[in-house]
Wavefront OBJ file of the C-alpha trace (Angstrom):
o trace
v 113.409 -140.276 120.969
v 116.272 -139.998 118.500
v 117.040 -143.695 118.822
v 113.421 -144.647 118.288
v 113.097 -142.421 115.245
v 116.408 -143.663 113.851
v 115.080 -147.214 113.941
v 111.821 -146.027 112.427
v 113.555 -144.181 109.602
v 115.692 -147.218 108.832
v 112.597 -149.371 108.626
v 110.822 -146.820 106.441
v 113.801 -146.623 104.087
v 113.921 -150.402 103.844
v 110.241 -150.533 102.925
v 110.653 -147.699 100.437
v 113.594 -149.477 98.825
v 111.634 -152.699 98.458
v 108.633 -150.893 97.013
v 110.828 -148.939 94.623
v 112.701 -151.936 93.284
v 109.489 -153.885 92.765
v 108.011 -150.997 90.872
v 111.017 -151.085 88.540
v 110.902 -154.857 88.096
v 114.417 -155.424 89.400
v 113.706 -157.492 92.504
v 113.020 -161.190 92.836
v 109.548 -162.436 92.007
v 109.187 -163.915 95.476
v 109.881 -160.558 97.134
v 107.383 -158.769 94.902
v 104.755 -161.408 95.457
v 105.337 -161.198 99.203
v 104.931 -157.434 99.097
v 101.663 -157.727 97.213
v 100.419 -160.418 99.558
v 100.688 -158.398 102.813
v 97.423 -159.024 104.574
v 95.142 -156.356 106.022
v 95.713 -157.863 109.459
v 99.464 -157.380 109.059
v 98.993 -153.818 107.800
v 96.738 -153.043 110.772
v 99.260 -154.527 113.197
v 102.089 -152.478 111.694
v 99.941 -149.326 111.799
v 99.148 -149.927 115.456
v 102.789 -150.630 116.309
v 103.993 -147.527 114.456
v 101.482 -145.286 116.208
v 102.358 -146.773 119.585
v 106.138 -146.427 119.392
v 106.013 -142.889 117.933
v 103.463 -141.850 120.575
v 105.760 -143.184 123.296
v 108.777 -141.472 121.717
v 107.007 -138.097 121.608
v 105.741 -138.603 125.175
v 109.297 -139.212 126.392
v 110.227 -135.761 125.071
v 107.007 -134.069 126.205
v 108.516 -132.732 129.494
v 111.281 -131.025 127.487
v 108.668 -129.421 125.207
v 106.859 -128.126 128.295
v 110.030 -126.500 129.610
v 110.184 -124.382 126.455
v 106.587 -123.195 126.900
v 103.164 -124.660 127.635
v 102.184 -127.215 124.977
v 99.015 -129.290 125.155
v 98.860 -132.853 123.911
v 95.647 -131.986 122.090
v 97.435 -129.291 120.062
v 100.195 -131.713 119.101
v 97.605 -134.214 117.882
v 95.842 -131.417 115.988
v 99.084 -130.566 114.215
v 99.651 -134.190 113.187
v 96.077 -134.436 111.928
v 96.597 -131.260 109.885
v 99.595 -132.830 108.160
v 97.781 -136.137 107.612
v 94.826 -134.251 106.120
v 96.969 -132.333 103.624
v 97.175 -133.268 99.973
v 99.155 -136.454 99.412
v 101.479 -134.521 97.155
v 105.241 -134.127 97.436
v 105.089 -130.384 96.717
v 102.527 -129.887 99.475
v 104.693 -131.866 101.867
v 107.725 -129.733 101.009
v 105.610 -126.613 101.532
v 104.569 -127.854 104.970
v 108.210 -128.380 105.900
v 109.174 -124.875 104.765
v 106.124 -123.416 106.474
v 107.162 -124.963 109.784
v 110.672 -123.584 109.367
v 109.277 -120.133 108.600
v 107.031 -120.273 111.680
v 110.031 -121.190 113.825
v 112.006 -118.237 112.459
v 109.066 -115.908 113.087
v 108.937 -117.116 116.689
v 112.617 -116.217 117.083
v 111.871 -112.770 115.684
v 108.984 -112.359 118.133
v 111.486 -112.960 120.946
v 113.249 -109.829 119.645
v 109.985 -107.890 119.713
v 109.341 -108.248 115.952
v 105.840 -109.563 115.236
v 105.977 -110.459 111.564
v 102.907 -109.676 109.431
v 102.315 -113.132 107.956
v 100.290 -111.898 104.993
v 102.984 -109.386 104.003
v 105.689 -111.996 104.454
v 103.775 -114.609 102.431
v 103.004 -112.171 99.591
v 106.675 -111.287 99.262
v 107.635 -114.942 99.481
v 105.317 -115.714 96.581
v 106.593 -112.761 94.568
v 110.177 -113.975 94.968
v 109.459 -117.688 94.623
v 107.251 -117.385 91.522
v 109.917 -115.497 89.578
v 111.170 -117.222 86.440
v 114.823 -117.166 87.517
v 117.124 -116.268 90.359
v 120.233 -114.120 90.393
v 122.507 -115.442 93.125
v 124.073 -112.039 93.747
v 120.615 -110.555 94.281
v 119.711 -113.419 96.619
v 122.842 -112.875 98.699
v 122.146 -109.148 98.815
v 118.573 -109.770 99.991
v 119.845 -112.007 102.761
v 122.473 -109.432 103.751
v 119.786 -106.719 103.951
v 117.610 -108.984 106.114
v 120.520 -109.846 108.420
v 121.441 -106.189 108.693
v 117.919 -105.318 109.823
v 117.937 -108.067 112.465
v 121.353 -107.034 113.766
v 120.164 -103.423 114.009
v 117.155 -104.474 116.089
v 119.374 -106.653 118.298
v 121.774 -103.754 118.853
v 118.905 -101.396 119.701
v 117.414 -103.937 122.121
v 120.788 -104.408 123.786
v 121.292 -100.648 124.104
v 117.848 -100.213 125.662
v 118.454 -103.035 128.121
v 121.866 -101.696 129.114
v 120.411 -98.222 129.574
v 117.700 -99.696 131.794
v 120.279 -101.530 133.919
v 122.546 -98.467 134.111
v 119.624 -96.449 135.483
v 118.834 -99.058 138.147
v 119.430 -98.200 141.825
v 122.080 -100.954 142.099
v 124.126 -99.667 139.161
v 123.910 -96.065 140.360
v 124.986 -97.106 143.850
v 127.962 -99.021 142.429
v 129.084 -96.017 140.378
v 128.805 -93.714 143.380
v 130.710 -96.144 145.610
v 133.460 -96.438 142.999
v 133.812 -92.672 142.648
v 134.060 -92.212 146.408
v 136.623 -95.020 146.662
v 138.796 -93.491 143.930
v 138.617 -90.035 145.456
v 139.657 -91.348 148.867
v 142.427 -93.540 147.413
v 143.913 -90.739 145.304
v 143.803 -88.361 148.250
v 145.673 -90.889 150.403
v 148.355 -91.735 147.826
v 149.801 -88.966 145.610
v 151.477 -91.633 143.419
v 148.084 -92.634 142.041
v 147.249 -90.982 138.714
v 144.094 -90.985 136.638
v 143.422 -91.125 132.878
v 140.676 -89.461 130.864
v 138.692 -92.714 130.848
v 138.507 -92.661 134.654
v 141.110 -95.397 135.161
v 143.232 -94.735 138.244
v 146.627 -96.396 138.526
v 149.861 -96.658 140.475
v 152.926 -97.930 138.638
v 155.237 -99.689 141.084
v 157.639 -100.880 138.371
v 157.249 -100.052 134.692
v 159.347 -103.039 133.589
v 162.333 -102.999 131.282
v 161.507 -105.816 128.873
v 159.207 -106.115 125.881
v 156.327 -103.589 126.063
v 152.698 -104.673 126.290
v 150.897 -103.863 123.047
v 147.484 -104.307 121.474
v 148.038 -107.855 120.234
v 150.269 -109.054 123.057
v 150.060 -112.522 124.532
v 150.863 -112.174 128.205
v 151.632 -114.198 131.271
v 150.235 -112.314 134.251
v 150.260 -112.821 137.980
v 147.421 -110.833 139.496
v 144.678 -110.460 142.029
v 141.310 -109.127 140.847
v 139.031 -107.905 143.607
v 136.131 -105.651 144.543
v 136.620 -102.456 146.499
v 135.507 -104.200 149.698
v 138.445 -106.593 149.301
v 136.452 -109.579 148.051
v 138.667 -111.533 145.649
v 137.220 -112.422 142.250
v 140.293 -114.002 140.659
v 143.702 -114.800 142.095
v 146.321 -116.517 139.955
v 148.999 -118.788 141.352
v 152.677 -117.803 141.398
v 153.154 -119.180 137.879
v 150.594 -116.715 136.573
v 148.006 -117.040 133.836
v 148.483 -116.726 130.090
v 146.024 -114.555 128.175
v 145.756 -112.077 125.336
v 145.365 -108.409 126.109
v 142.143 -108.242 124.090
v 140.642 -110.900 126.387
v 140.713 -108.714 129.501
v 138.394 -105.870 130.485
v 138.897 -102.550 128.638
v 140.152 -100.717 131.722
v 142.588 -103.501 132.636
v 143.894 -103.531 129.048
v 144.398 -99.762 129.137
v 146.489 -100.088 132.275
v 148.530 -103.047 131.039
v 149.644 -101.056 127.987
v 151.500 -98.749 130.379
v 153.763 -101.649 131.366
v 156.519 -103.794 129.902
v 157.824 -107.254 130.699
v 158.522 -107.307 134.459
v 156.167 -104.415 135.247
v 154.060 -104.164 138.396
v 151.072 -101.925 139.074
v 147.726 -101.461 140.759
v 144.751 -100.459 138.589
v 141.473 -99.066 139.882
v 138.991 -99.692 137.073
v 135.575 -97.973 137.089
v 132.696 -100.329 136.406
v 131.888 -98.787 133.029
v 135.277 -99.924 131.672
v 135.438 -103.088 133.782
v 132.555 -105.546 133.405
v 130.048 -102.868 132.455
v 126.337 -102.801 133.160
v 125.992 -106.581 132.864
v 128.623 -107.342 135.509
v 129.312 -111.013 136.209
v 126.436 -112.384 138.303
v 128.134 -115.781 138.664
v 131.036 -114.041 140.463
v 128.797 -111.636 142.362
v 130.008 -108.627 140.352
v 127.139 -106.185 139.983
v 126.360 -103.668 137.236
v 129.039 -100.967 136.794
v 130.936 -102.198 139.847
v 134.530 -100.990 140.242
v 137.330 -103.583 140.062
v 140.858 -103.375 141.500
v 143.751 -105.236 139.873
v 147.118 -105.844 141.529
v 149.229 -107.161 138.651
v 152.718 -108.281 137.706
v 153.665 -108.852 134.061
v 155.692 -112.054 134.145
v 156.231 -112.301 130.416
v 155.242 -110.585 127.163
v 155.434 -113.205 124.435
l 1 2 3 4 5 6 7 8 9 10 11 12 13 14 15 16 17 18 19 20 21 22 23 24 25 26 27 28 29 30 31 32 33 34 35 36 37 38 39 40 41 42 43 44 45 46 47 48 49 50 51 52 53 54 55 56 57 58 59 60 61 62 63 64 65 66 67 68 69 70 71 72 73 74 75 76 77 78 79 80 81 82 83 84 85 86 87 88 89 90 91 92 93 94 95 96 97 98 99 100 101 102 103 104 105 106 107 108 109 110 111 112 113 114 115 116 117 118 119 120 121 122 123 124 125 126 127 128 129 130 131 132 133 134 135 136 137 138 139 140 141 142 143 144 145 146 147 148 149 150 151 152 153 154 155 156 157 158 159 160 161 162 163 164 165 166 167 168 169 170 171 172 173 174 175 176 177 178 179 180 181 182 183 184 185 186 187 188 189 190 191 192 193 194 195 196 197 198 199 200 201 202 203 204 205 206 207 208 209 210 211 212 213 214 215 216 217 218 219 220 221 222 223 224 225 226 227 228 229 230 231 232 233 234 235 236 237 238 239 240 241 242 243 244 245 246 247 248 249 250 251 252 253 254 255 256 257 258 259 260 261 262 263 264 265 266 267 268 269 270 271 272 273 274 275 276 277 278 279 280 281 282 283 284 285 286 287 288 289 290 291 292 293 294 295 296 297 298 299 300
């Protein structure tokens, strides 16, 4: 559709340019006479051709529109007729464009559970728009307030969803399995310690090089797996380069106990591993415990 509309826009611009220059008396007489002499038959043919190619272009994108939600062809035609029936006035046309943008934004808000009161929104739009002047600082502040409200709703929605997942039978079962695994592992190996966050660890070699810190760029050789032994990630012997703030919170906590050359095993509870969202693409469930066997090859 983009290609078709690009051609259409180019043609429209060419016609607009010709009309504009004739209106200003700066084109050749022949061109102006030709423009004035366009027959009704030609106009009808162009109208038919325009309607046909745009209809085909919209139809080619109709399946994509349907994937985003049920849309009837009749409603699309109704929308076009509404625009065609509006005042042939540039201000009205601009208003239609802004109105469509505002409707799109309201739809995005509805996806967050915010059903905007259109009359309240429109009244405040008019109050702001009909003012005699605009203070840019005030405008930026208004936008910041609006963004702050949206971010607050998004954070609340996220917290509710995470609480719902955390209370699910799968998440509870994963937490219980992790706790039992840690208890059994600690009981079997006195060298394993545990931090206040719940992270359990065994330091096989602390390392004697540069210490791992909060902003460290690291080269690590490690195996990341579930408590049943299923591997999630396994680096090659050359290791993988990453930043410490790019790994899970529990893994980062453990790495900060090491220096260049260090080796350890970390048993990371799900809450400080991949959390309630897990990683479905890697078959990591909500609040599922992760075990890391790691060697710090280099601290850059």
